N, C-alpha and C positions, 0 to 999 in steps of 0.2 A: 506496501501499500506507499511506502515511505517513500522506496523506489519513482511506484508509477508516478505520485503529487512532483515527485521530484525531475522525469519527466516533463511535466507540465510547465514549470516553473521556469529552468532552468531556461528556455527559448524564449519564453515573452523578456524573461528579465534580460537578459542577451542584445533582447530587437530593443528595446524599451535603453539598453545604456548608447547603441551603438544611434536608435532614433536624436537621443539628447547630442550624441557629440556631432554628430550631423545640424542639427536645426538649430543646435547656440549661436555661431556665428554671422548665421542671419539674424535672427534676436540680438545680439548684440551688434549690430550692424543699426535696422531699424532705433532700440533703444538711442544709442550712443546717436540719431541724429536726432532726436526726441530733446533729448538731455543740452541743461541751456551750457556754455560754454563753460563753467564756476564747476559742476559735476564731471562733465569731461574730464579737464586738469586737475581734478582734482586725487591725490595723494590714495586715498584712500579707493578703490572703486567704485562707483553705485554701482549699487545690481538691478536695480527699480527706478522708472524714473520717474519721479513726486512731481517738479516742477515741469513739464511738459508747457515746451516747444516751438515752432514751425519755423520759426526765425533761419533755421539752418537749409529747409527747403526755400525762402524765399533767397538766398543767399545763392542756393543751387539753380535756379529757376531764373534769376537777375542775370544770370551769366551772360559772355559774349556768345551770340550761332547759337546757343542753347537748342531754340522752336524751329531753327533750321535744320540741326543734328537730327532734332527726333522724328520732323515729313522726312530726313536723309534713311534714319534707320526700318523706317512706317517703309517706305514706296523700295524702298529695294529689298530687303524679308519678304513682305506681299507677295510684290511682282514676282522673286526668284521663288515663293514657295506654289504658287496659285501654275507658274509655267512648267513648272515641275510635274503635279501631278497632273494637268491635259498631258500633258508629252509618257508620264511611266500609267497613265489609263490604258492607252495604249499598248506600250508595249507589255507590262503584268499579263493582258488580254494578249498578244501574242504570244508568249512567252505560257502562257495555261491553257491554251484551247488550241494554238495551231501545230504541227511536227514538221518541222523542218528541218535540215540539213547546216550542222552547226545550232545545233538549238542551243547543247550542254554549252558550248564552249563561249556561247554568248552570259548563260547565268556563272557561269564560273570569271568570265571578266568579268561582269557587278562584281559581284564579289571580291574581288581581287582589287576593282577601283576605290567600294568601299572603305576594304585594308589599307590603299596605300596615305601617307601620311602629306598634308594638301604641304604641309610647308617647305617638305624638300623641292616643288614646284614653283614658288613664290618668283626666284629668278628668271624662269620663262618666262611665268605670266608675265611679268614688270614686261622679259621684251620685248611679246608681245602685242599685249599692249600701248607700250612705249609708238612701237613700228610704225602702230596704226595710229598715231600720232589721237590718242584716249585717256593718257590720261589726267584724274582729277575726275572722273564722271562716271555721272552713277552706270551707265548700260555696263561698263565692264565687271561691277560689282554685283549686277545682278545673273547675268548671264557665272560667271564663273561661283556664283552662289548657288544658280541652281544646276550647276551640274558636279559641286558640293554634295548634294542633297537630293540629286536623283538614282545613284544607285538604291538606297535604303531606300527607297521609293517603290523603286520596280519592283525589288525582292520581296519588300512587302505587301504589295498590293496583290503580286503577284499569287500568295497563296491565298489570297478570300477567293482571288478571280480562280481558282480551283477547286476551291470548298461548294461552290456557289454548280447544283447536279446540270446538268446539260442538260438535262429532261427542261428543267423550267423555259430554257433559251430556244429549241429546239417546237416545246409546244405556240411559245409564243410567232414562231417563224410560220407555223403550220395554220396560226390567226391571222396569218396575212401581214407580221411584221418583218419588215427588213431586217438584216444583223445589225447592222443601225441599230432600227429601231426596237430590236430587244438588248442590245445593250442598253442601252438609255434606260428605255422603262423595265425592266427586268434586275438587269444587274448590275445597275447603278446604284441602284438605292439600299441593292441588300450591302454596299461597299463602306456603306456611315462611319463603322467603327473602324474599319484600316485608314479609309479617310486625313479619319481624324488625328488618331495614333501619328500619319505621316506625320500631316501637318503641324503637328504638337514638333515633333524630334526637325524638320525640316526649319518652321521659323527657330526654335530655341539652336540651331546651331545656327542660322544667318543671325540671327542679333547679336549672337555675341563674338562674330566672327573679329577676330583681329589683326592678324598678320599680313591682311593681303591688305586691307583698307589700308593700313598701312604704307603700306609702299607702290600702290597708286594713287592717294588723295598725297597734294600738295601740300606742305603745312599750313599755307595757309588759304586755301582754295574751299571751294563750296561744296566739293563732293563729302564731305567726313560725313562716321558717323558718330554716335556717341556711344562705343566700345573706346574711338579713339581719342573723344573730348573727353570719357572721363581718365585718361592716361596720363593728359595735360590737369588735373585736374588741382592736384597737389602741386603742382609748379607754379599755377598759379592761381591760388589762393592761401599759398604756405603751409604752414601748418593747420593752419583750419582744419581740423579735426571732423566739428562737427557737418559743416561743408558739404566735406570728401563725404563721410559716410552718407548725408539726402540724399549726394548725386546718386551714388552707385545701387542706395535704396529703389531713386525713381525711378531708373535702367532697369530694376527688377522687379519690379510692380507687371508692365505687360507679362512677361512670362509666368507669374502669381495666378495673376485672372487668369490666364489661359486654361493653369494647369486646372486651379477648379473650376474651373467648367468642363473641361474637356477630360479629366484624368479619369474618374472609371471606365467610358469608351475607350483611352489613348490606352487602357490598361488591356481592359478584353481586347484591344485592337493587336497591341502587341504580343503577346499572346498566340492568336489566335494566329496571327501574320508566322506568325516565329512554327507551328507546328503539325501550321497543313503543307497544301502542294506539296 
């Protein structure tokens, strides 16, 4: 009985410890952003903010070009996710439903592309964009962000397409639908969990990406995004830790909102896409 009780308790206790260790930096970031400067620089740490202030958030949002960088990040991230989903829908359907020569090689190629670190290709990407005279532009950022998240999107959606019974598609075609209409009316609605999980993954990847925008954007140009702005925030405000943590909190808010709304569908989508097909 004791051994059975111990077997139930220790996994939960371990999970709780891991959860606290992971969530504490996030809590400390938001807590520091809400503390007055006196509490932040106090010799003894103030674990729970008592005198809450939003002054640091005002300092962050009043920083030069802040809203321009917000617009750039949202534009690049949303377009990259949208384009990758459109391409991945066609690619995943072809890999899951059609049999053609080299199909296995395509799948292996996507896996290798997903495994390859993009950082090793930064110099080559820079030279390509420079020769095309497109430095300091949102267009190459959008294109390369889409390429970064496309392999994972295709592989995940392939599992969902393969999990949909072919009989549903064939029944729709017997009733008069073309293959495109059967895909749009029958298969596409069933792919909602997969679309949500891949969208969240792609959004997080593109939203947090730093090396490419650092290389492809000029220091004072108009194609910078929030990660690059956040990296220069400390030097811009010196040792203003409150403003730095407020800026970091604002940067994390869109990801937290997206995760809260999509977490159930995203988790089930990632699991299903990993084991099916």
